[in-house]
All heavy atoms as TSV, in Angstrom:
chain	resi	resn	atom	element	x	y	z
A	1	ILE	N	N	36.682	-5.616	-65.163
A	1	ILE	CA	C	36.513	-4.187	-65.375
A	1	ILE	C	C	36.127	-3.936	-66.833
A	1	ILE	O	O	35.243	-3.120	-67.094
A	1	ILE	CB	C	37.797	-3.428	-64.990
A	1	ILE	CG1	C	38.015	-3.512	-63.482
A	1	ILE	CG2	C	37.715	-1.990	-65.428
A	1	ILE	CD1	C	39.332	-2.960	-63.014
A	2	ILE	N	N	36.764	-4.636	-67.747
A	2	ILE	CA	C	36.461	-4.441	-69.168
A	2	ILE	C	C	35.041	-4.901	-69.482
A	2	ILE	O	O	34.306	-4.228	-70.220
A	2	ILE	CB	C	37.492	-5.173	-70.040
A	2	ILE	CG1	C	38.861	-4.516	-69.863
A	2	ILE	CG2	C	37.078	-5.168	-71.502
A	2	ILE	CD1	C	39.996	-5.269	-70.500
A	3	ILE	N	N	34.637	-6.023	-68.919
A	3	ILE	CA	C	33.272	-6.515	-69.153
A	3	ILE	C	C	32.252	-5.545	-68.569
A	3	ILE	O	O	31.215	-5.267	-69.185
A	3	ILE	CB	C	33.105	-7.925	-68.565
A	3	ILE	CG1	C	33.940	-8.909	-69.372
A	3	ILE	CG2	C	31.642	-8.351	-68.546
A	3	ILE	CD1	C	34.028	-10.287	-68.762
A	4	SER	N	N	32.536	-4.989	-67.421
A	4	SER	CA	C	31.646	-4.010	-66.807
A	4	SER	C	C	31.524	-2.760	-67.680
A	4	SER	O	O	30.432	-2.214	-67.852
A	4	SER	CB	C	32.161	-3.647	-65.422
A	4	SER	OG	O	31.354	-2.673	-64.827
A	5	PHE	N	N	32.637	-2.308	-68.234
A	5	PHE	CA	C	32.618	-1.157	-69.152
A	5	PHE	C	C	31.746	-1.468	-70.366
A	5	PHE	O	O	30.924	-0.644	-70.782
A	5	PHE	CB	C	34.051	-0.825	-69.586
A	5	PHE	CG	C	34.150	0.387	-70.470
A	5	PHE	CD1	C	34.345	1.634	-69.909
A	5	PHE	CD2	C	34.061	0.283	-71.850
A	5	PHE	CE1	C	34.441	2.759	-70.712
A	5	PHE	CE2	C	34.164	1.388	-72.654
A	5	PHE	CZ	C	34.351	2.640	-72.086
A	6	MET	N	N	31.916	-2.651	-70.910
A	6	MET	CA	C	31.138	-3.032	-72.092
A	6	MET	C	C	29.655	-3.171	-71.766
A	6	MET	O	O	28.803	-2.811	-72.588
A	6	MET	CB	C	31.696	-4.326	-72.676
A	6	MET	CG	C	33.044	-4.115	-73.332
A	6	MET	SD	S	33.924	-5.590	-73.904
A	6	MET	CE	C	32.692	-6.715	-74.391
A	7	LEU	N	N	29.324	-3.666	-70.581
A	7	LEU	CA	C	27.919	-3.764	-70.195
A	7	LEU	C	C	27.281	-2.388	-70.027
A	7	LEU	O	O	26.133	-2.181	-70.422
A	7	LEU	CB	C	27.782	-4.576	-68.905
A	7	LEU	CG	C	28.022	-6.072	-69.038
A	7	LEU	CD1	C	27.996	-6.738	-67.663
A	7	LEU	CD2	C	27.002	-6.700	-69.958
A	8	GLY	N	N	28.008	-1.454	-69.450
A	8	GLY	CA	C	27.503	-0.084	-69.341
A	8	GLY	C	C	27.296	0.540	-70.704
A	8	GLY	O	O	26.288	1.210	-70.964
A	9	SER	N	N	28.229	0.306	-71.602
A	9	SER	CA	C	28.107	0.821	-72.963
A	9	SER	C	C	26.948	0.167	-73.702
A	9	SER	O	O	26.205	0.825	-74.427
A	9	SER	CB	C	29.423	0.572	-73.706
A	9	SER	OG	O	29.355	1.092	-74.994
A	10	ALA	N	N	26.769	-1.135	-73.500
A	10	ALA	CA	C	25.672	-1.846	-74.152
A	10	ALA	C	C	24.322	-1.366	-73.631
A	10	ALA	O	O	23.364	-1.227	-74.407
A	10	ALA	CB	C	25.821	-3.345	-73.931
A	11	LEU	N	N	24.230	-1.104	-72.345
A	11	LEU	CA	C	22.985	-0.588	-71.783
A	11	LEU	C	C	22.633	0.758	-72.397
A	11	LEU	O	O	21.489	1.002	-72.777
A	11	LEU	CB	C	23.105	-0.463	-70.268
A	11	LEU	CG	C	21.917	0.162	-69.552
A	11	LEU	CD1	C	20.684	-0.731	-69.698
A	11	LEU	CD2	C	22.244	0.393	-68.088
A	12	SER	N	N	23.624	1.610	-72.518
A	12	SER	CA	C	23.405	2.911	-73.145
A	12	SER	C	C	22.989	2.755	-74.604
A	12	SER	O	O	22.068	3.418	-75.075
A	12	SER	CB	C	24.667	3.763	-73.043
A	12	SER	OG	O	24.449	5.038	-73.576
A	13	GLY	N	N	23.660	1.877	-75.315
A	13	GLY	CA	C	23.305	1.645	-76.713
A	13	GLY	C	C	21.914	1.064	-76.869
A	13	GLY	O	O	21.194	1.390	-77.817
A	14	PHE	N	N	21.506	0.211	-75.930
A	14	PHE	CA	C	20.174	-0.382	-75.980
A	14	PHE	C	C	19.091	0.682	-75.796
A	14	PHE	O	O	18.088	0.695	-76.514
A	14	PHE	CB	C	20.046	-1.464	-74.911
A	14	PHE	CG	C	18.683	-2.062	-74.816
A	14	PHE	CD1	C	18.214	-2.922	-75.798
A	14	PHE	CD2	C	17.863	-1.770	-73.739
A	14	PHE	CE1	C	16.946	-3.477	-75.709
A	14	PHE	CE2	C	16.600	-2.316	-73.636
A	14	PHE	CZ	C	16.134	-3.167	-74.633
A	15	LEU	N	N	19.299	1.605	-74.837
A	15	LEU	CA	C	18.290	2.624	-74.573
A	15	LEU	C	C	18.307	3.759	-75.584
A	15	LEU	O	O	17.310	4.452	-75.746
A	15	LEU	CB	C	18.473	3.190	-73.162
A	15	LEU	CG	C	18.118	2.236	-72.030
A	15	LEU	CD1	C	18.428	2.861	-70.682
A	15	LEU	CD2	C	16.659	1.835	-72.100
A	16	LEU	N	N	19.426	3.947	-76.268
A	16	LEU	CA	C	19.539	5.050	-77.228
A	16	LEU	C	C	19.678	4.555	-78.659
A	16	LEU	O	O	20.293	5.228	-79.474
A	16	LEU	CB	C	20.754	5.924	-76.897
A	16	LEU	CG	C	20.716	6.659	-75.583
A	16	LEU	CD1	C	22.002	7.440	-75.398
A	16	LEU	CD2	C	19.526	7.580	-75.512
A	17	SER	N	N	19.115	3.425	-78.971
A	17	SER	CA	C	19.291	2.863	-80.315
A	17	SER	C	C	18.910	3.886	-81.375
A	17	SER	O	O	17.901	4.575	-81.279
A	17	SER	CB	C	18.442	1.605	-80.468
A	17	SER	OG	O	17.075	1.932	-80.319
A	18	GLY	N	N	19.764	4.011	-82.362
A	18	GLY	CA	C	19.525	4.958	-83.439
A	18	GLY	C	C	20.712	5.859	-83.672
A	18	GLY	O	O	21.792	5.656	-83.135
A	19	GLY	N	N	20.498	6.866	-84.465
A	19	GLY	CA	C	21.561	7.765	-84.907
A	19	GLY	C	C	22.008	8.782	-83.891
A	19	GLY	O	O	22.651	8.470	-82.900
A	20	SER	N	N	21.660	10.025	-84.103
A	20	SER	CA	C	22.191	11.094	-83.270
A	20	SER	C	C	21.124	11.601	-82.301
A	20	SER	O	O	20.138	10.928	-82.034
A	20	SER	CB	C	22.688	12.229	-84.163
A	20	SER	OG	O	21.619	12.719	-84.954
A	21	LEU	N	N	21.310	12.804	-81.803
A	21	LEU	CA	C	20.443	13.412	-80.803
A	21	LEU	C	C	19.010	13.533	-81.297
A	21	LEU	O	O	18.756	14.072	-82.371
A	21	LEU	CB	C	20.988	14.797	-80.438
A	21	LEU	CG	C	20.142	15.651	-79.503
A	21	LEU	CD1	C	20.131	15.005	-78.131
A	21	LEU	CD2	C	20.691	17.042	-79.433
A	22	LYS	N	N	18.078	13.024	-80.513
A	22	LYS	CA	C	16.652	13.158	-80.811
A	22	LYS	C	C	15.906	13.340	-79.501
A	22	LYS	O	O	16.261	12.755	-78.485
A	22	LYS	CB	C	16.121	11.911	-81.527
A	22	LYS	CG	C	16.628	11.759	-82.930
A	22	LYS	CD	C	15.998	10.568	-83.608
A	22	LYS	CE	C	16.580	10.425	-85.001
A	22	LYS	NZ	N	16.136	9.208	-85.658
A	23	LEU	N	N	14.875	14.160	-79.544
A	23	LEU	CA	C	14.068	14.373	-78.352
A	23	LEU	C	C	13.265	13.113	-78.038
A	23	LEU	O	O	12.919	12.351	-78.930
A	23	LEU	CB	C	13.127	15.555	-78.556
A	23	LEU	CG	C	13.807	16.911	-78.720
A	23	LEU	CD1	C	12.770	17.989	-79.016
A	23	LEU	CD2	C	14.587	17.267	-77.485
A	24	GLY	N	N	12.976	12.916	-76.772
A	24	GLY	CA	C	12.185	11.780	-76.355
A	24	GLY	C	C	12.982	10.519	-76.064
A	24	GLY	O	O	12.404	9.495	-75.754
A	25	ARG	N	N	14.277	10.593	-76.163
A	25	ARG	CA	C	15.100	9.426	-75.833
A	25	ARG	C	C	15.381	9.401	-74.341
A	25	ARG	O	O	15.021	10.304	-73.608
A	25	ARG	CB	C	16.410	9.474	-76.622
A	25	ARG	CG	C	16.175	9.269	-78.090
A	25	ARG	CD	C	17.275	8.413	-78.647
A	25	ARG	NE	N	17.048	8.147	-80.044
A	25	ARG	CZ	C	17.991	8.211	-80.954
A	25	ARG	NH1	N	19.210	8.524	-80.607
A	25	ARG	NH2	N	17.728	7.929	-82.202
A	26	HIS	N	N	16.083	8.400	-73.897
A	26	HIS	CA	C	16.299	8.165	-72.469
A	26	HIS	C	C	17.594	8.782	-71.954
A	26	HIS	O	O	18.290	8.168	-71.141
A	26	HIS	CB	C	16.315	6.664	-72.199
A	26	HIS	CG	C	15.016	5.995	-72.499
A	26	HIS	ND1	N	13.946	6.055	-71.650
A	26	HIS	CD2	C	14.605	5.272	-73.566
A	26	HIS	CE1	C	12.939	5.389	-72.165
A	26	HIS	NE2	N	13.311	4.903	-73.330
A	27	TYR	N	N	17.924	9.995	-72.368
A	27	TYR	CA	C	19.149	10.635	-71.881
A	27	TYR	C	C	19.061	10.858	-70.364
A	27	TYR	O	O	20.034	10.630	-69.650
A	27	TYR	CB	C	19.382	11.963	-72.580
A	27	TYR	CG	C	19.580	11.842	-74.067
A	27	TYR	CD1	C	18.609	12.278	-74.957
A	27	TYR	CD2	C	20.729	11.270	-74.584
A	27	TYR	CE1	C	18.788	12.153	-76.319
A	27	TYR	CE2	C	20.922	11.141	-75.949
A	27	TYR	CZ	C	19.937	11.588	-76.813
A	27	TYR	OH	O	20.116	11.454	-78.151
A	28	ASP	N	N	17.912	11.312	-69.903
A	28	ASP	CA	C	17.759	11.571	-68.473
A	28	ASP	C	C	17.854	10.289	-67.647
A	28	ASP	O	O	18.471	10.267	-66.586
A	28	ASP	CB	C	16.442	12.280	-68.196
A	28	ASP	CG	C	15.224	11.538	-68.745
A	28	ASP	OD1	O	15.406	10.625	-69.584
A	28	ASP	OD2	O	14.093	11.877	-68.357
A	29	THR	N	N	17.292	9.220	-68.155
A	29	THR	CA	C	17.357	7.943	-67.455
A	29	THR	C	C	18.801	7.465	-67.336
A	29	THR	O	O	19.230	7.006	-66.273
A	29	THR	CB	C	16.521	6.883	-68.204
A	29	THR	OG1	O	15.200	7.372	-68.372
A	29	THR	CG2	C	16.495	5.575	-67.455
A	30	LEU	N	N	19.539	7.598	-68.423
A	30	LEU	CA	C	20.938	7.159	-68.409
A	30	LEU	C	C	21.791	8.016	-67.484
A	30	LEU	O	O	22.657	7.499	-66.774
A	30	LEU	CB	C	21.506	7.169	-69.825
A	30	LEU	CG	C	20.968	6.069	-70.728
A	30	LEU	CD1	C	21.418	6.282	-72.159
A	30	LEU	CD2	C	21.415	4.712	-70.234
A	31	LEU	N	N	21.561	9.318	-67.473
A	31	LEU	CA	C	22.330	10.180	-66.575
A	31	LEU	C	C	21.990	9.880	-65.118
A	31	LEU	O	O	22.878	9.902	-64.249
A	31	LEU	CB	C	22.062	11.647	-66.901
A	31	LEU	CG	C	22.693	12.134	-68.193
A	31	LEU	CD1	C	22.225	13.552	-68.515
A	31	LEU	CD2	C	24.207	12.094	-68.092
A	32	PHE	N	N	20.726	9.578	-64.841
A	32	PHE	CA	C	20.332	9.206	-63.489
A	32	PHE	C	C	20.989	7.888	-63.078
A	32	PHE	O	O	21.503	7.760	-61.965
A	32	PHE	CB	C	18.804	9.104	-63.403
A	32	PHE	CG	C	18.300	8.799	-62.031
A	32	PHE	CD1	C	18.320	9.762	-61.035
A	32	PHE	CD2	C	17.805	7.549	-61.731
A	32	PHE	CE1	C	17.862	9.481	-59.760
A	32	PHE	CE2	C	17.336	7.252	-60.466
A	32	PHE	CZ	C	17.365	8.226	-59.478
A	33	MET	N	N	20.983	6.929	-63.992
A	33	MET	CA	C	21.626	5.636	-63.703
A	33	MET	C	C	23.126	5.815	-63.489
A	33	MET	O	O	23.707	5.167	-62.607
A	33	MET	CB	C	21.369	4.665	-64.853
A	33	MET	CG	C	19.938	4.201	-64.928
A	33	MET	SD	S	19.575	3.262	-66.406
A	33	MET	CE	C	20.525	1.797	-66.112
A	34	GLU	N	N	23.736	6.673	-64.270
A	34	GLU	CA	C	25.167	6.927	-64.096
A	34	GLU	C	C	25.448	7.543	-62.733
A	34	GLU	O	O	26.402	7.160	-62.047
A	34	GLU	CB	C	25.672	7.850	-65.198
A	34	GLU	CG	C	27.136	8.129	-65.109
A	34	GLU	CD	C	27.610	9.097	-66.160
A	34	GLU	OE1	O	26.837	9.495	-67.035
A	34	GLU	OE2	O	28.800	9.468	-66.085
A	35	GLY	N	N	24.608	8.483	-62.338
A	35	GLY	CA	C	24.761	9.077	-61.018
A	35	GLY	C	C	24.638	8.058	-59.897
A	35	GLY	O	O	25.410	8.069	-58.935
A	36	LEU	N	N	23.652	7.166	-60.031
A	36	LEU	CA	C	23.484	6.114	-59.030
A	36	LEU	C	C	24.690	5.178	-58.978
A	36	LEU	O	O	25.139	4.785	-57.891
A	36	LEU	CB	C	22.216	5.312	-59.306
A	36	LEU	CG	C	20.892	6.016	-59.042
A	36	LEU	CD1	C	19.737	5.115	-59.435
A	36	LEU	CD2	C	20.783	6.438	-57.597
A	37	LEU	N	N	25.206	4.827	-60.155
A	37	LEU	CA	C	26.390	3.967	-60.196
A	37	LEU	C	C	27.585	4.637	-59.519
A	37	LEU	O	O	28.330	4.005	-58.771
A	37	LEU	CB	C	26.738	3.613	-61.646
A	37	LEU	CG	C	25.874	2.572	-62.322
A	37	LEU	CD1	C	26.197	2.502	-63.817
A	37	LEU	CD2	C	26.058	1.216	-61.679
A	38	LEU	N	N	27.771	5.924	-59.779
A	38	LEU	CA	C	28.906	6.630	-59.187
A	38	LEU	C	C	28.747	6.809	-57.685
A	38	LEU	O	O	29.726	6.704	-56.934
A	38	LEU	CB	C	29.107	7.971	-59.878
A	38	LEU	CG	C	29.618	7.885	-61.314
A	38	LEU	CD1	C	29.655	9.263	-61.958
A	38	LEU	CD2	C	30.989	7.241	-61.361
A	39	LEU	N	N	27.518	7.070	-57.226
A	39	LEU	CA	C	27.292	7.177	-55.783
A	39	LEU	C	C	27.532	5.841	-55.092
A	39	LEU	O	O	28.168	5.780	-54.025
A	39	LEU	CB	C	25.874	7.663	-55.502
A	39	LEU	CG	C	25.609	9.147	-55.742
A	39	LEU	CD1	C	24.125	9.452	-55.592
A	39	LEU	CD2	C	26.423	9.988	-54.782
A	40	ALA	N	N	27.036	4.772	-55.685
A	40	ALA	CA	C	27.245	3.449	-55.104
A	40	ALA	C	C	28.722	3.075	-55.107
A	40	ALA	O	O	29.231	2.502	-54.135
A	40	ALA	CB	C	26.433	2.406	-55.870
A	41	SER	N	N	29.411	3.416	-56.186
A	41	SER	CA	C	30.839	3.088	-56.243
A	41	SER	C	C	31.635	3.908	-55.231
A	41	SER	O	O	32.574	3.394	-54.622
A	41	SER	CB	C	31.394	3.292	-57.651
A	41	SER	OG	O	31.402	4.661	-57.996
A	42	ALA	N	N	31.255	5.169	-55.036
A	42	ALA	CA	C	31.948	5.980	-54.031
A	42	ALA	C	C	31.745	5.396	-52.639
A	42	ALA	O	O	32.688	5.330	-51.835
A	42	ALA	CB	C	31.446	7.419	-54.079
A	43	TYR	N	N	30.535	4.947	-52.347
A	43	TYR	CA	C	30.259	4.322	-51.042
A	43	TYR	C	C	31.077	3.045	-50.869
A	43	TYR	O	O	31.681	2.830	-49.818
A	43	TYR	CB	C	28.764	4.027	-50.914
A	43	TYR	CG	C	28.430	3.261	-49.665
A	43	TYR	CD1	C	28.374	3.913	-48.438
A	43	TYR	CD2	C	28.191	1.902	-49.707
A	43	TYR	CE1	C	28.082	3.210	-47.278
A	43	TYR	CE2	C	27.900	1.194	-48.561
A	43	TYR	CZ	C	27.851	1.855	-47.337
A	43	TYR	OH	O	27.569	1.153	-46.201
A	44	LEU	N	N	31.087	2.210	-51.908
A	44	LEU	CA	C	31.821	0.946	-51.817
A	44	LEU	C	C	33.320	1.175	-51.685
A	44	LEU	O	O	33.998	0.501	-50.905
A	44	LEU	CB	C	31.521	0.073	-53.032
A	44	LEU	CG	C	30.118	-0.526	-53.086
A	44	LEU	CD1	C	29.900	-1.243	-54.411
A	44	LEU	CD2	C	29.883	-1.456	-51.926
A	45	LEU	N	N	33.853	2.105	-52.457
A	45	LEU	CA	C	35.293	2.368	-52.386
A	45	LEU	C	C	35.693	3.000	-51.056
A	45	LEU	O	O	36.777	2.731	-50.537
A	45	LEU	CB	C	35.721	3.254	-53.556
A	45	LEU	CG	C	35.686	2.573	-54.929
A	45	LEU	CD1	C	35.921	3.583	-56.032
A	45	LEU	CD2	C	36.715	1.451	-54.995
A	46	LYS	N	N	34.809	3.832	-50.506
A	46	LYS	CA	C	35.098	4.436	-49.205
A	46	LYS	C	C	35.182	3.365	-48.118
A	46	LYS	O	O	35.971	3.473	-47.185
A	46	LYS	CB	C	34.025	5.459	-48.852
A	46	LYS	CG	C	34.271	6.157	-47.550
A	46	LYS	CD	C	33.191	7.162	-47.250
A	46	LYS	CE	C	33.478	7.794	-45.897
A	46	LYS	NZ	N	32.371	8.524	-45.378
A	47	ASN	N	N	34.361	2.343	-48.266
A	47	ASN	CA	C	34.348	1.247	-47.297
A	47	ASN	C	C	35.252	0.095	-47.720
A	47	ASN	O	O	35.069	-1.039	-47.265
A	47	ASN	CB	C	32.920	0.757	-47.079
A	47	ASN	CG	C	32.082	1.820	-46.401
A	47	ASN	OD1	O	32.509	2.418	-45.434
A	47	ASN	ND2	N	30.906	2.071	-46.931
A	48	THR	N	N	36.178	0.372	-48.577
A	48	THR	CA	C	37.220	-0.555	-49.052
A	48	THR	C	C	36.687	-1.829	-49.695
A	48	THR	O	O	37.256	-2.899	-49.540
A	48	THR	CB	C	38.218	-0.924	-47.940
A	48	THR	OG1	O	37.542	-1.637	-46.915
A	48	THR	CG2	C	38.908	0.302	-47.379
A	49	PHE	N	N	35.575	-1.719	-50.418
A	49	PHE	CA	C	35.089	-2.835	-51.223
A	49	PHE	C	C	35.579	-2.643	-52.648
A	49	PHE	O	O	35.390	-1.587	-53.245
A	49	PHE	CB	C	33.559	-2.903	-51.209
A	49	PHE	CG	C	32.989	-3.327	-49.898
A	49	PHE	CD1	C	32.327	-2.426	-49.094
A	49	PHE	CD2	C	33.123	-4.639	-49.461
A	49	PHE	CE1	C	31.793	-2.807	-47.884
A	49	PHE	CE2	C	32.601	-5.027	-48.245
A	49	PHE	CZ	C	31.932	-4.111	-47.458
A	50	VAL	N	N	36.195	-3.644	-53.193
A	50	VAL	CA	C	36.787	-3.560	-54.528
A	50	VAL	C	C	35.715	-3.464	-55.616
A	50	VAL	O	O	35.974	-2.962	-56.706
A	50	VAL	CB	C	37.708	-4.776	-54.766
A	50	VAL	CG1	C	38.344	-4.728	-56.129
A	50	VAL	CG2	C	38.758	-4.850	-53.697
A	51	TYR	N	N	34.500	-3.893	-55.311
A	51	TYR	CA	C	33.444	-3.882	-56.325
A	51	TYR	C	C	33.069	-2.472	-56.771
A	51	TYR	O	O	32.406	-2.298	-57.778
A	51	TYR	CB	C	32.209	-4.613	-55.810
A	51	TYR	CG	C	32.470	-6.075	-55.567
A	51	TYR	CD1	C	32.500	-6.575	-54.283
A	51	TYR	CD2	C	32.733	-6.934	-56.622
A	51	TYR	CE1	C	32.763	-7.910	-54.048
A	51	TYR	CE2	C	33.000	-8.269	-56.399
A	51	TYR	CZ	C	33.004	-8.759	-55.112
A	51	TYR	OH	O	33.271	-10.077	-54.896
A	52	GLY	N	N	33.497	-1.472	-56.048
A	52	GLY	CA	C	33.268	-0.093	-56.460
A	52	GLY	C	C	33.941	0.212	-57.787
A	52	GLY	O	O	33.441	1.011	-58.581
A	53	ILE	N	N	35.067	-0.438	-58.056
A	53	ILE	CA	C	35.772	-0.239	-59.319
A	53	ILE	C	C	34.930	-0.763	-60.481
A	53	ILE	O	O	34.883	-0.163	-61.551
A	53	ILE	CB	C	37.151	-0.924	-59.271
A	53	ILE	CG1	C	38.016	-0.253	-58.208
A	53	ILE	CG2	C	37.828	-0.889	-60.629
A	53	ILE	CD1	C	39.306	-0.967	-57.935
A	54	VAL	N	N	34.232	-1.863	-60.259
A	54	VAL	CA	C	33.377	-2.440	-61.300
A	54	VAL	C	C	32.231	-1.477	-61.623
A	54	VAL	O	O	31.905	-1.250	-62.799
A	54	VAL	CB	C	32.847	-3.816	-60.858
A	54	VAL	CG1	C	31.846	-4.367	-61.843
A	54	VAL	CG2	C	33.997	-4.780	-60.663
A	55	LEU	N	N	31.621	-0.892	-60.597
A	55	LEU	CA	C	30.529	0.058	-60.837
A	55	LEU	C	C	31.033	1.333	-61.517
A	55	LEU	O	O	30.355	1.884	-62.378
A	55	LEU	CB	C	29.838	0.403	-59.520
A	55	LEU	CG	C	29.084	-0.727	-58.830
A	55	LEU	CD1	C	28.428	-0.238	-57.558
A	55	LEU	CD2	C	28.061	-1.337	-59.762
A	56	THR	N	N	32.211	1.772	-61.133
A	56	THR	CA	C	32.795	2.945	-61.781
A	56	THR	C	C	33.070	2.666	-63.253
A	56	THR	O	O	32.830	3.513	-64.114
A	56	THR	CB	C	34.094	3.364	-61.077
A	56	THR	OG1	O	33.823	3.585	-59.698
A	56	THR	CG2	C	34.679	4.612	-61.697
A	57	SER	N	N	33.551	1.500	-63.559
A	57	SER	CA	C	33.814	1.116	-64.940
A	57	SER	C	C	32.527	1.078	-65.755
A	57	SER	O	O	32.497	1.520	-66.904
A	57	SER	CB	C	34.511	-0.240	-64.977
A	57	SER	OG	O	34.720	-0.653	-66.291
A	58	ALA	N	N	31.455	0.558	-65.170
A	58	ALA	CA	C	30.163	0.536	-65.865
A	58	ALA	C	C	29.667	1.956	-66.117
A	58	ALA	O	O	29.139	2.256	-67.197
A	58	ALA	CB	C	29.144	-0.248	-65.058
A	59	ALA	N	N	29.853	2.846	-65.146
A	59	ALA	CA	C	29.449	4.240	-65.323
A	59	ALA	C	C	30.264	4.907	-66.429
A	59	ALA	O	O	29.733	5.693	-67.212
A	59	ALA	CB	C	29.606	5.011	-64.013
A	60	CYS	N	N	31.541	4.580	-66.520
A	60	CYS	CA	C	32.385	5.140	-67.585
A	60	CYS	C	C	31.949	4.646	-68.960
A	60	CYS	O	O	31.913	5.418	-69.920
A	60	CYS	CB	C	33.844	4.791	-67.342
A	60	CYS	SG	S	34.588	5.667	-65.976
A	61	GLY	N	N	31.615	3.381	-69.070
A	61	GLY	CA	C	31.128	2.841	-70.330
A	61	GLY	C	C	29.809	3.468	-70.736
A	61	GLY	O	O	29.587	3.807	-71.896
A	62	LEU	N	N	28.929	3.637	-69.769
A	62	LEU	CA	C	27.643	4.272	-70.029
A	62	LEU	C	C	27.846	5.706	-70.500
A	62	LEU	O	O	27.230	6.140	-71.476
A	62	LEU	CB	C	26.819	4.232	-68.746
A	62	LEU	CG	C	25.342	4.473	-68.868
A	62	LEU	CD1	C	24.612	3.579	-67.881
A	62	LEU	CD2	C	25.010	5.891	-68.566
A	63	GLN	N	N	28.716	6.441	-69.825
A	63	GLN	CA	C	28.990	7.832	-70.195
A	63	GLN	C	C	29.637	7.928	-71.572
A	63	GLN	O	O	29.308	8.806	-72.359
A	63	GLN	CB	C	29.893	8.486	-69.144
A	63	GLN	CG	C	30.369	9.870	-69.506
A	63	GLN	CD	C	29.242	10.875	-69.576
A	63	GLN	OE1	O	28.234	10.725	-68.909
A	63	GLN	NE2	N	29.407	11.889	-70.382
A	64	ASN	N	N	30.542	7.023	-71.865
A	64	ASN	CA	C	31.215	7.037	-73.158
A	64	ASN	C	C	30.214	6.837	-74.292
A	64	ASN	O	O	30.225	7.563	-75.287
A	64	ASN	CB	C	32.295	5.961	-73.193
A	64	ASN	CG	C	33.061	5.970	-74.484
A	64	ASN	OD1	O	33.510	7.002	-74.931
A	64	ASN	ND2	N	33.207	4.802	-75.084
A	65	ALA	N	N	29.352	5.849	-74.153
A	65	ALA	CA	C	28.360	5.586	-75.191
A	65	ALA	C	C	27.348	6.717	-75.292
A	65	ALA	O	O	26.922	7.086	-76.379
A	65	ALA	CB	C	27.655	4.267	-74.911
A	66	LEU	N	N	26.972	7.282	-74.156
A	66	LEU	CA	C	26.023	8.392	-74.159
A	66	LEU	C	C	26.607	9.607	-74.871
A	66	LEU	O	O	25.954	10.215	-75.724
A	66	LEU	CB	C	25.645	8.748	-72.722
A	66	LEU	CG	C	24.701	9.926	-72.521
A	66	LEU	CD1	C	23.329	9.617	-73.089
A	66	LEU	CD2	C	24.592	10.266	-71.048
A	67	ALA	N	N	27.842	9.955	-74.553
A	67	ALA	CA	C	28.475	11.108	-75.184
A	67	ALA	C	C	28.711	10.877	-76.672
A	67	ALA	O	O	28.549	11.795	-77.488
A	67	ALA	CB	C	29.795	11.421	-74.487
A	68	THR	N	N	29.077	9.673	-77.035
A	68	THR	CA	C	29.296	9.360	-78.447
A	68	THR	C	C	27.997	9.452	-79.230
A	68	THR	O	O	27.947	10.008	-80.325
A	68	THR	CB	C	29.912	7.962	-78.602
A	68	THR	OG1	O	31.122	7.920	-77.861
A	68	THR	CG2	C	30.207	7.638	-80.047
A	69	ASN	N	N	26.927	8.928	-78.668
A	69	ASN	CA	C	25.635	8.981	-79.332
A	69	ASN	C	C	25.120	10.403	-79.388
A	69	ASN	O	O	24.565	10.836	-80.401
A	69	ASN	CB	C	24.632	8.086	-78.599
A	69	ASN	CG	C	23.350	7.933	-79.359
A	69	ASN	OD1	O	22.554	8.859	-79.431
A	69	ASN	ND2	N	23.161	6.761	-79.928
A	70	TYR	N	N	25.293	11.155	-78.329
A	70	TYR	CA	C	24.823	12.534	-78.252
A	70	TYR	C	C	25.520	13.417	-79.283
A	70	TYR	O	O	24.902	14.237	-79.928
A	70	TYR	CB	C	25.045	13.077	-76.836
A	70	TYR	CG	C	24.451	14.429	-76.605
A	70	TYR	CD1	C	23.114	14.570	-76.296
A	70	TYR	CD2	C	25.231	15.576	-76.673
A	70	TYR	CE1	C	22.555	15.808	-76.072
A	70	TYR	CE2	C	24.700	16.821	-76.456
A	70	TYR	CZ	C	23.357	16.941	-76.153
A	70	TYR	OH	O	22.816	18.174	-75.924
A	71	SER	N	N	26.818	13.218	-79.437
A	71	SER	CA	C	27.575	14.054	-80.373
A	71	SER	C	C	27.482	13.555	-81.804
A	71	SER	O	O	27.848	14.268	-82.725
A	71	SER	CB	C	29.041	14.123	-79.932
A	71	SER	OG	O	29.657	12.849	-80.098
A	72	GLY	N	N	27.027	12.318	-81.989
A	72	GLY	CA	C	26.931	11.761	-83.329
A	72	GLY	C	C	28.280	11.310	-83.882
A	72	GLY	O	O	28.430	11.133	-85.079
A	73	ALA	N	N	29.260	11.119	-83.024
A	73	ALA	CA	C	30.594	10.705	-83.466
A	73	ALA	C	C	30.555	9.293	-84.018
A	73	ALA	O	O	29.764	8.457	-83.598
A	73	ALA	CB	C	31.576	10.782	-82.315
A	74	VAL	N	N	31.420	9.030	-84.959
A	74	VAL	CA	C	31.493	7.715	-85.556
A	74	VAL	C	C	32.520	6.853	-84.841
A	74	VAL	O	O	32.364	5.659	-84.688
A	74	VAL	CB	C	31.864	7.831	-87.063
A	74	VAL	CG1	C	32.012	6.466	-87.687
A	74	VAL	CG2	C	30.814	8.655	-87.787
A	75	ILE	N	N	33.580	7.487	-84.337
A	75	ILE	CA	C	34.675	6.772	-83.690
A	75	ILE	C	C	34.687	7.115	-82.218
A	75	ILE	O	O	34.612	8.287	-81.834
A	75	ILE	CB	C	36.025	7.156	-84.327
A	75	ILE	CG1	C	36.023	6.775	-85.793
A	75	ILE	CG2	C	37.169	6.484	-83.602
A	75	ILE	CD1	C	37.226	7.251	-86.554
A	76	ARG	N	N	34.826	6.095	-81.383
A	76	ARG	CA	C	34.965	6.312	-79.943
A	76	ARG	C	C	36.435	6.391	-79.607
A	76	ARG	O	O	37.244	5.646	-80.136
A	76	ARG	CB	C	34.311	5.183	-79.168
A	76	ARG	CG	C	32.834	5.169	-79.377
A	76	ARG	CD	C	32.196	4.127	-78.539
A	76	ARG	NE	N	30.772	4.086	-78.876
A	76	ARG	CZ	C	29.870	3.509	-78.152
A	76	ARG	NH1	N	30.226	2.870	-77.067
A	76	ARG	NH2	N	28.623	3.524	-78.502
A	77	THR	N	N	36.767	7.282	-78.703
A	77	THR	CA	C	38.168	7.523	-78.417
A	77	THR	C	C	38.640	6.891	-77.112
A	77	THR	O	O	39.745	7.134	-76.681
A	77	THR	CB	C	38.459	9.022	-78.351
A	77	THR	OG1	O	37.616	9.597	-77.330
A	77	THR	CG2	C	38.186	9.681	-79.678
A	78	THR	N	N	37.797	6.106	-76.463
A	78	THR	CA	C	38.170	5.575	-75.163
A	78	THR	C	C	39.308	4.625	-75.282
A	78	THR	O	O	39.394	3.618	-75.646
A	78	THR	CB	C	36.962	4.897	-74.504
A	78	THR	OG1	O	35.947	5.862	-74.357
A	78	THR	CG2	C	37.311	4.338	-73.153
C-alpha cells in the first residue's frame, strides 16, 4: 500500500514537475487518471478483490501530490 501511494505521488510529480500552479500542465490528465483509479478500485472492492486497496492508495498519493503542487505548499501533511 505504501509503495502504491509513493508510485501515485511520483507519477503526479513527474507530470507536474516544477513549482506552483501554471497553465498548460497536466492537471486534467491527473484528475482523469485519479477518477479511473477510483472507479477501478470501487469495482474491485465490490467484487471482494483486495487489489482495490492498492489502486485506492495510488489514487490517494496522486491526489496528495496534485493538491500539494497546486497549492504550492512546501510540507505535505499526509
